[in-house]
N, C-alpha and C positions, 0 to 999 in steps of 0.2 A: 451745289457744293456749299453755298453759304449756310444752308440748314444743317449740313453735316458738321460744319465748324461750330455752329451754335450748340448742337447736341454734344459734341466733344467737350466744349468749354463747360457746359452745365454739369456733365458727368465728372469732369476733373475737379471743378470747384466744389462739388458735393463731397469730395474725399478729404478736403484740406482741414476741416475742423477735427476730424479723427487724427490726421497727421500731426496737427498742432499738439493735441493732448498726449498722444503717444510719445512724441519727441520730448516733451517737457518732463517726462518721467526720468530722462537721462541728462538733462541740461537745463540751465537757467534760461529765462526769456531772452536775455541779452545774447547769450551764446547761440541760441537758435537763430536770432536775427543776424548775428555776425556771419555764420556759415551759410545761411540761406541767401543773404544778400550777396555774398561772395559768389555763390553759384549763379545767381541771376546776372551779376556783373559779367561773369565769364560767358554766359549764354549770349547776352546782348552784345558783348564785345566781339564774339565770333560773327554774329549777324551783321554788325556794323563795320567790321574791319575793312571790307572792300570799299565802302563809301565814307570812310573816316575823314571828317573835314571840320576841324575845330573852327568855331566862329563865335562872334560876340554873343549871339542869341543863347548859346549854351551856358552862359554865365547865370542865366535865370535858374538853372538847376542847382546853383549854390544854395538857394533858399528852398527850392522844391525838395531837394534831397534831405533837408532837415525835417520836412514834414513827412515825406515818404521816400525812403523806408524808415528813418530813425524814429520819429515821434509816433507815427501811426502804428507800426508793428511793435514797438516797445509797449505801448498802451494795450494793444490787442493781445499780445502774447502774455502780458501780465494778467489780463482778465482771464484768459484760459488757464493760467497757472493757479488762479485762486478759485475759479468757479467750475462746476461741471461743464463739459463741452456743450451740452444741449442748451444751457442757459447763456453761455458766452456767445455762441453763434446767433441765438435769437436776438439778444440785445444788440449785437453788432449789426444785425440786419435792419435796424431802425434807421440806417444812414439815409435812405431816400426821404424819410420824414424829416430828419435833421436838415437835409438839403433844401426842403421846402421852407423850413423855418429860417435858415440862413439867407435864402433868396429874398425874403421880405425886406430886411434892412440893407443888404448888400446890393441887390439888383432892383430894389424898389417895386417888387411884385406885390400886388394886392390879392390876398387869398379870398376865394369865393366861399360860398356856403358848403359846397362839396369838399373843397380842400380842408376847411376847418373841421368838418365832420370826419374826414379821413385822418387828420392829425389826432383828433380826440380818440378815435377807435384804435389807431395804431399805438399811441402812447399808453392807453389803457391796457392793451395787450402786453406791452413791455412791463407794465406794473404787475400783471398777472404772472408773468414769467419770473420776475424778480422776487415776488412774495410767495411763489409756489401756490398761487391761488388764494392766499389769505389776505384779501383786500381790506377786510375789516380791521385786522390786527396790524397791517403794514409792517410785518416782521421780516426784515432782510437778514438772511443768514450771514452774508458777507457784504456789508454796505460798500466797502472799498472796491470789491470785485464788481459789484453792480455799476458803480461809478466809472470804473475802467471800461466796462463793456459798452456803456452808453457814450463814454468819452471817445472811444475808438470810432464810433459812428459819427460824432461831431467832427473829428479830425479828418476822416475820409471825405465827408461832405464838403469841408472847407478846401481840401486838396482838389476835389472834383471841380469846384467853382474856379479855382485858380487855373486849372488846366483848360478852361474855356477859352482863355486868351493865348494859349500856347499852340502855335500853328506848326510846330516842328513835326516831322515824321515820327511815328510811334517808336521805331527802333532807335532812332537818334536820341529822342527824348528820354527813353528808358535807360539807355546806356549812360548818358550824362547824369541822370538822377541817381542811378546806382553807383556811379563812380564817386560822386560827392558824398552820397549817403553812406557808402561803405567806409569812406575815410572818416566820417563823423562817428559811425558805429565803432570803428576800430579804436578811436581816441577814447570813447566812453568805456569800451571794454578794458583797455589798458588801465584807465583811471580807477575802475571799480574792481579790478582783479578777476575779470571774466575772460581774459585772453588765455584760455587753457584748452587742451584737446579733450573733448568729451568721449564717452564710450562710442564704439562703432555704431551701435543702434541709434544713438542720438545724431551722429553725423549723417547716417543714411536718411533719417527723417528730415534733417535740415536740407539736404540736397533735394529731396522730394519736394519740400515746401518751396525752395528756391526755383525749381523747375516748373511746378504745376500750380502754385499759388501766385507767384510773382512774375513768372516768365512766359512759358508756352501758352498758358491759358489766355493771357491778355492778347496774344497774337491771334489765337483762334477767335476770340470774341470780337476783336477789331474787324476781322474778315467777315464774321457773321453779321455784324451790325451794318457794315457797308453793303452787304448783299440783300438782307431782308430784316430791317430793324424791328418791324412789328412782330415777326415770328420769334426773333431772338429775345426781345423784351418780354413777351408772354411766357416763353419757355423758362426764362430766368426765375420765375416764381416757384419752380419746382426745386430749386437748389436747396433751400433750407429744410424742406421736407425729406428729400433724398438724404441730406446730410444727417438728419435725425435717425433715419433708418440705419445708416452706416455707423453712426455713433453707438447705437445699441448693439450692433453686431461686432464691430471691430474693437471699440473701446470697452464695451461691456456695461455701459450705463443703462439703468432701467429708466426708460423715458416716462417722465411724469405727465399725467393728463393735463396738468396746468401748463406745461411747456407747449404741448400740441395746441391747446386752446389759445394760449397767448400768442403763439406764432401765427396761427390762423387769423387772429385779430390784427396783428401787425401787417401781414400781407394784405388782408382785406382793407386796412386803412390806406395802404400804399395804392392799391387799385382804385379805391373810392376817390382818393385825392388826385389822381392823375389828370393832367390837363387833356382835354379832348383835342 
């Protein structure tokens, strides 16, 4: 059953880059975050209702909610708003590399030769994606978009490290994170004039993102990792490549060879740098 959970999570996560890009045709990044996080809050609220038990530990979500969903998805959706979906998702997929980098100063980890080689290969791949293969010219079509794409990877890696110390159950943790996070997003939306109702196409996309990027898929992945971590971890490498296929079909982007090559280098760097 755990392998079915892993397959389900991988297939669902492969669709979300296309969902981001399509939804952003009808709404701003902050509006997408507002309605998607409301959907996730409702989902986790339903799942948590029977075991609802406020306790002091849940106050840590007051700062975790600032990081995810507010900061992470604001940066990520802004990257998708500026860049082609294929580039944004490839740059965001560098988060395992960012995780290794952050682990060096924060956890005192000493990277070996394999890890350093993996980091070099992975970040070179990110550069290939960002420059569309023009490494010599280092010409970035949208430098801010590239910075946002890589920045989203940094934020997610930092959030992942903070979660290492959070021993709460997944549903409880996600409910409180989205409760605080939705409150923060709502305040920012009001302050920036984004508290409006978008077209129904945008709302439908936001609900999809809330369910299958932020909600159901995490539950499936949690069950998959509990049952067979090795299988789930290896299967996850298919996500960005399946995502490229769907981006070409659903969004209509012509996938650049440099994107495929750069993404292969990123994934190769992650695999090479993995601790045995």
